[in-house]
N, C-alpha and C positions, 0 to 999 in steps of 0.2 A: 504493500500500500504506500509506504514511504517512497519507494522507488517510482511508483506511478505518479505520486504528487510532485516529485522532483521533475519528472518528464513533463508534466502539465505546466509547471511553472516556467520551465525552460521554453516550452512551446509559446507561452504567452509573452515571455521576455523577447524571444526572437520575433514574434509577430509585431510587437510594439516597435522594435527596432526597424523592421522592414517598412512599417507604415510611415515612420519618420523619414525613411530614405526614399521610398518610391512614390508616395502619394501626396500631392500638393493639397488634397482636399480633406484628408482625414487626420492629418497630423501637423508617412510614410513617408507588405512593401514598400506591411513587400517589402504578407506573403509576399509590406519596404522593406535623383535622390539627393536633393539639396536640403541640408539642415542649416539652421540659422548660425551665423558666425559666433564662435566662442571667443573668450578673452584671448587676445593675441599674446603668444608666448614670446619672450625675448629671442631675437634671432641672432644668436652668436654664430659667426661664420664657421667656426671650427666644430661646433656641436650640432648645428642645424642642417648643414648640407655639404656633402662631399663635392668635389669639383665635377662639373658637368663635362661629359665626353661627347665626341662626335656622334650625332644621332644616326649617321648614315653608314656606320660600320657594317660590313657584311661578313657572314661566317663562311660562305663558300664551301659548305660541307665539312669544315674543320670541326673537330670536337670542341664543344663548348658546354659550360655548366650554367644553367639558368636557375637562379635562386628565387624561390617564391615565399613571400611572407604569408604565413597561414596560421590561424589562431586555435584550431581545434585538435591539435596533437598529431603525433606521428602516424598512428594507426589510420585515422581518417584521411590524412594526407596521402598515405600510400594507396589507399583504396581509390581515391579520386583523381590523383595526378600521376602516379607512376606509369600508368598505361600510355601516357603521352610519349614515353620513350620508344614504344613500339612503332609509333607513327613518325618519329624523328630520330633515326638511329644515331645521328651525330650529337644529339643533345642529352645531357645528363641533368635530371631535375634534382634540386637540393632544397630541403626545407629550412626556412628561417622561422623558428617557432616564436611568434610574437604577435602583437596587436597593432592595428593601424590607428593608434591613438597618439596624442601628442608626446607624452612622456616616453613610452616604449620606442617611438620613432626617433626621438632625440637621443635616446641611449644608443640605439643602433648607429646613428650618424656619428656620435662621439667615438664609437668603437671602430669606425670606418667599415662597418658591415653594410653592404649595399644590396638589398634585395632588388632583383630586376623586375619582378612582378609583385604587386601588393594586393592582397585580398582585403578589400576595403569594407570590412564587416561593420565598421562604426561610421559609415558615411565618409564624406570627403572633406570634412572640416579641417582635420589636422593636416591632410595632404595639401589643401589650399594654403594653410598658414605657413607650412614649410616649403611651399613652392616645389612640390615633388611630383606633380602630375604632368605626364607627357601626353598631350592630345594625340589621338591615333590617326587623324585624318590623312596626314602625309604617308604614314605607313600603310594605311588601307589602300591608298592609290598606288603606292610603290609595289606592294605585294599582290595587288589586284584581288583583294578580298571582296566578295560579292555581298553587298549589304542586304540584298534580297533574301539572304540566309535568315535574317531576323524579321520578325513580324513588325509591321509598320508602327503599331502602338508601342512596342518595346523600344524600337529605334527612336521614336519620338520622345519617349520618356528619358532615354539616355541623353539625347540632345538637350532636353529641357533642364538637365542638371548643370549645364554650363552657365556659371554665374556672370559671364561676360555678355550673355545674350546672343552670342555668335552661333550657338547650336553645334559646337564642336563635340566630337565623340571622345569622352574622357576615359572610357574603359569599355570592356566587353562584359556582357551579363554572365553571372554565375549560374543562376537558375531562375525559373519563373514558377511560382506556386499559385495556381488558379484557385478561385473560391468556388464553392458549391454547397450543397446540403448533404450531410450524412444523416440518415434517419434510422430509427429503430422500428423494425417491422412489428415487434411484439407490442409496442405502445400503440401503434396504429391499429393492430388487431384488437387490442383490449377495448378501444373506443369505437370499433367497427367502421374505420375510415379507410378508404382506398389509398394505396401507396402513391406518393407524388412522382409518378414516372415521367411526366412531362414538365416542361418549363412553366413555372407559376409566376404570378405577379406578387408583389409585396402585400397587396391587399388580400390576396387569396391565402398567402402564408399566415397573415395575421388572423384570418378566420379559422384556418386549421389549428393554429396555436390556441385559439379560444376554445375550440371543441375538445382539445386534449389537455387542458389545464383544469384539473379537478382531482378530487381524492377518490381512489378506488382501492378497496380491500385494505384500508388503513395506510395506503401509500399516497403521498402527494405527487401527482404527475404534473409536469409542465410541458407545454406544447412546443416551446421554442427556446433555444439558447443562442446568444450571439456574444460570445465572450463571457467570462465568469460573472455571474450575477446580472447578466444583461446590461452591464454598465461599464465595460472596458473592452479592450481588444477589438474583436470583430464587430462590435456594436456599431461602428461607423462605416461598415461596408456599404450600406445603401447610399450613404452620402458620397462615398468614394466613387460609386458608379456614375454620379453626375459630373465628375471631373472638373471641379472648380477650385480655384484658390480661395483661401479664407482671408488672405492678406494681400496687399499690393506687394509684388516681389521687389519693387524698387524702393518704395518708401516705408514699407512695414505697416501701412494703414490697415486697421482691422475692418474687414468688409462684410462680416457675417450678418449685420443688420440690413445690408443692401442687396444681399445675394438671395434671390428667390429659392435657389436649390436648398439652402440651409433651412429655410422656413418649411419647405416641403418635406424635408427629412424629419424635422421635429414634429410635424403633424403626424407622420407615420409612427414615430416612436410614442407619441401621446396615445395613439390608438392601441399600440401593443401594451404599453404600461397600464392602460385602463383595464386590462384583463385581470380579474381578481385572482391572486395567487401566482401570477406569472413571474414575479420577483421574489426570490427567497428572502425571508426576513432575517435569516440567520447570517450575521456578518462573517462568521467563520466559513460557512458553506459558500459564500459568495467569492471567496478567495480562489477557488478552483473551479474547473469545469465540472458540471454535474452529469453530463451525457454518459460517461462511463458507468455511472451508477444504475443505468438502464431505467431511469424514471423521467427521461426527457424524450419527446417525440422527434425533434429535429434540432440539429445544430448547424449554423452557418459557419463554415471554417475552411481551412486549407485542404487541399487534396492529401497532404501528409498527415493530417490530424489523426486519422484512424491508427496510424502507426505510433505516433508520439504521444497522443492523448489517451488512446485506449490500449493499444499494444497487444493485448492477449487475444489471439484468434478465436478462442472459445467465447470470450465476452463479446467479440465483434461478429459472431456467427450470423446473427439476424440483423445486422446493420448493413445498410446499402446506400448508394449514392444517387443523387438527383441534381439536375442543373441548378445553378445559382438563380434565385428569383430576380425578376426584372421589374422596372417601374411600369412598363406598358406604354400605350399611346405612342408607339414608335421608338421608345427609348429601351433598346434591347441589348445594352452593353454591360459587361463586367467592369470593375475598376480598371483604370489604365494599367497596362502591364508594366511591371517594374522589377528591378533586381539590384542587389548589391553588385559592385563592379570589380573586375580584375583590372588593375591599373598598372601601366608601365611606369616605372620610376624615371623621372626626368634625369636622374644622375646615374642611370644604368650604363654600363659599358657594352651591353649586349642587346641593344634595342631591337635589332632585326631578329635575332634569335628569340628574344622574348615575344615578339609579335607572332613569329611562327608557332610558338608554344600556344599562344592565345587562339590562333587559327586551328591548331590541332585539338585544343580543348573544345571548340565549337563544331568540330567535324561530326557528321552523323555517326561515324564509327564509334567515337569516344562517347558521344552523348547517349547512344543506345545502351552502352554498358552502364553508364550512370543511371539511366532510366530504369534499368532492370533492378538496381539495388534501392530504388525508391527515391532517387533525387529527381525532383520535377525539372525536366529539361527546359532551357531557354529556347530551344528549337521547337516550341509548341505549335508552330505552323507546319512542321514536318510530321505528317500523320504516321509515317512508318516509325519514327523515333518514339512518339508518345504512345504508340500501340504496345510498346514493351514496358511501359511504366509498371513497376512493382512486381515484375515476374518472379523475382527471387525473394520476395518478402511475403511471408506466409499470410499476414493479416490482410493483404490486398488480393489474394488469389480468389477468383470468382466474382470480384466486385466490379460494378459498372463504373470504373474510374473514368471512362470516356465521357461521362456526364459532366465532369468538371471542365471539359474543353468545349462544351456546346455553346456557351455564351461568349462571343468575341469581346476582347477588351476595348474600352473607349480610348480615344486619343487624349492625351493629357493637355493641360494648358501649354502654350508655347514656351513659357518659362515658369517652372515651378517655384513658388515662393518659399524661400528658406525661413521665413518668419512664421510659417504656419504651425511649427512645432510649439509655439507659445500660445496657441489657441486650443486649449485642451477640451475639446467637445466631448471626446470619449470619457475623460476623467470627470466630467461634469454631469454625466447622464444619470448617475445614481441620485444626485441631488434633484435633478430635473424630474426623475421618476417619482420621487417621494413628496414633491411640493405641488401646491396648487398654482404655482406661478404660470402666468400666460407666456406664450412664446416670445412676444415682443419684450416683456420684462426680463425674461431669461437671457435673451440675446443682448439686451442693453447691459446687464450685469456682467455677462461673460466678456463682452467687448471691453468694458472698463478694466476688468482684471487682466485681460490679454494685453491691452495697451500699456499697462504698467510694466508687465514682464518684458515687452519689446523695448520700452524705453530703457530699462535696466540693462538689457543686452547691448543696446547701442552705446550706452555710457561706458560699458566695459571695454568696448572697442576703441574708445577715444584715448 
C-alpha cells in the first residue's frame, strides 16, 4: 500500500511538472514548456559556462562519446538510451547523473563536466539563465531532419517555448502522454450504466458522474475523479483543451477575468461540484487518487496512469479505456501536445553527434521499443509506433489504449506565457468547490492573488 501511494504521489508530482512545462492554459504537460523566470543566479564565468566550441564540428564516422544529463538513475537510462548505440555504431552514450536545475548545472560547469544533451525535466528556466540552450534549427536543416516526423500540435508547442518569440526549436520531445478516461466496469455494472465506449462531451460525463455518485452496500461511490480530491492535477484538463493563456506572455497581465474559456471551464466545474458526494470530505483521502480503491467510476488521466497509479493487473482487470471527453459544438480537441525536451548544450563539443543521437532517439525503430515498455511515444502521429504501446507491460495487455489517441491535440497559443504558473487555478479548485462564491468573484480574487505573485517574481529578476 505504501509503495502504491508513493507511485501515486510521484505520478501527481510528474503531472504537475508537465503541466507547468507544456500547457500555457492550465499552469504545464505535460502529461507538461515555458515557466516563469526564476531569480537570476550570479553568472560567474568560471562556474556558469565552459567555453563554447565550434557548432559545426563533424564526426565523420569517428568514434565519439555523447554525454546525456539524465535524472532518473542508471537503470532507467540504460533501458531508454543504450539502444541508440545500435543505430549509431560510432557513438558511445554516457550518463551524467544529474538534474537540469540551477545548482546541479552550476556544479557540473564548475567541474568542467559538459553534458552534450540535457534532459530538461525541470523546464528550461535554468538553461535560459545559464545560456546553455543550442537552438536546433540550423542542425535540423544541416542534417535534413524531417519535421513532419512530429505532429503539428507538438511542433507548435515546442516553438511556443521560445521566449524570444522567434519560434525556434529549442529541443526535441521526450514523450507525449495523451489524456483519456480509465473507467471501472464493475462500478458501471453496479449502477446499471453502459460503458463509455464512444467519445463523450463534458456535459455527458458530468451526468454519468451524477448517476454513479451514491452509496451502495455501505460503500460511497463517486462517478468521476480528475486529480486527487477533484481539486488538483488533472482537474484543469478541460481548461487545457481550450488552449488559452491565462496571462499576457509579454507583460504578465492576468487575463482570467477577460478570457471566456476560463468562465466556461468554471461553469462546468460548478456543475460537477454540485453533485452531492462527488468531493471526498476526508482531507487525508483527498491527498491520493481514489480510483485504485475501485469505488470510482471514471478517472480522467494519462495513458500511463493504469501502470503508475494502479499497477496491479488483478486490480486493473475490469478497468478499461475510453477517449478523452470533449467540449462539443465543434471543439473536439485534446490539450495541446507537449513534452519535456532533450536539449543540446550550447557548450557541447559534439553538437553534430548529439543531434544524430536526438534523431536516433526519435526514429521509429527506437520509439517502438520504448512504446513496448510503456513510454508514451512523441511519435503519436505514427500509428505503427503507438500500436505497440504497453506490449511488454502486463497491466496494459488487452486494454483499449488506442482510445487515448482518438482525440487530436489542439494547437497551443503562438507563445506560451511563462507567467501562467503563478495563476494556480488547479490549486484553487478545492476552495472554489466548497464556497458559494460566484464565478466573477472567484476570478477577481484569484486575479489579485496571481498579480501579487507575478509582481514578486518580476522584482526578483531586477
